[in-house]
VOGU-3710 file (C-alpha; in Angstrom, 3 decimals, decimal comma):
1> msmqptfced> 1,267/76,659/149,610  3,716/75,600/148,266  5,279/72,305/147,163  9,593/71,612/147,567  10,662/69,373/144,850  11,357/66,248/145,442  14,683/64,509/144,162  15,137/60,329/144,765  18,750/61,336/145,896  16,802/61,925/148,719
11> cdnvhpdtrk> 14,058/59,316/148,261  14,668/56,398/151,234  12,230/54,397/147,945  15,456/53,781/146,077  16,244/50,247/145,447  19,481/50,202/147,742  21,604/48,002/145,422  20,820/50,784/141,997  22,258/53,454/143,990  25,742/52,514/143,169
21> qspgrwlcmr> 24,823/52,382/139,993  24,248/56,215/137,495  21,464/57,953/138,540  19,192/57,677/135,006  19,234/53,672/136,588  18,087/53,314/140,242  14,832/52,029/140,402  11,919/52,687/142,996  11,293/50,413/144,947  6,895/51,916/145,587
31> fprlpglspv> 6,787/51,530/141,571  6,533/47,707/141,094  6,657/46,682/137,064  3,280/44,603/136,504  3,556/41,509/134,474  2,858/43,012/130,816  2,131/46,073/131,258  4,881/48,925/129,874  4,391/51,763/127,441  7,704/50,825/125,600
41> arnawvatep> 7,496/47,060/125,226  4,257/44,919/126,892  7,621/42,373/128,537  10,624/43,240/126,566  11,733/44,444/130,434  9,233/43,801/132,730  11,338/40,035/133,400  14,861/41,812/133,850  13,541/45,281/136,450  11,317/44,118/139,512
51> yqrcvsinag> 10,696/47,977/139,676  11,019/51,419/137,708  13,399/53,275/136,699  12,957/56,635/139,260  13,896/58,726/135,781  9,933/57,872/134,366  8,128/57,945/138,119  9,315/61,308/139,181  9,158/64,511/137,501  9,614/66,902/140,072
61> fcplfepars> 6,892/66,723/143,110  6,695/62,572/144,290  3,671/62,434/145,738  5,300/58,709/147,368  8,516/60,659/148,573  9,871/59,146/152,188  12,411/61,709/153,072  16,177/59,446/152,989  17,422/57,674/156,362  20,900/57,943/154,343
71> afpseve> 20,774/58,665/151,111  24,470/57,270/151,251  24,604/54,597/153,422  29,001/54,099/152,352  29,293/57,936/153,124  27,511/57,252/156,485  30,305/57,826/159,577
//
């Protein structure tokens, strides 16, 4: 069985408010940040972003990928 790559752009888990920003700033609602657990700085950015950034999660085959109902709701006619 061959797996198809997953793209955050096509996933329903991307926080809708962050879709308006560049893709590098998108947050994934399936991966909440755990207070005090940060591979970069223990508490520095945990308080500012409630979810982890998509670029840190999806290596092309995200196990929690959910097809978007509409990737960009503003483009729906």
